[in-house]
C-alpha positions, 0 to 999 in steps of 0.5 A, a space after each residue: 470484500 474478499 480478494 478474487 483469484 486472478 484479480 489485479 490488486 492495486 500496488 502501493 506505488 500508485 497510492 498517495 499514502 505510500 512513502 519510502 522511509 529512512 529506516 533501513 529495516 522498514 523501508 516502506 510506509 503507509 501514512 493512512 494506516 500509520 505503519 512501516 514495513 519490510 515489504 509493500 504495505 498492501 501485502 501486510 494489509 492482505 495478510 492481516 485482513 484478507 482484504 484489499 486496502 480500503 485507504 487506497 487513493 490514486 496519485 494525481 498525475 503531474 502536469 508538465 
């Protein structure tokens, strides 16, 4: 599954696996892939594999 030019990539902010760490050097984390990064994890996934993240899950909308 190659990334098509001009196609919007889902950001980590909307994923259930994404979290903010307490590590000042590696602020962003992905629980599904079990790693921390200095930038959004999706950027590291794309750089390493050339593909979108296969673990992306949309966060559930909170009910008021």
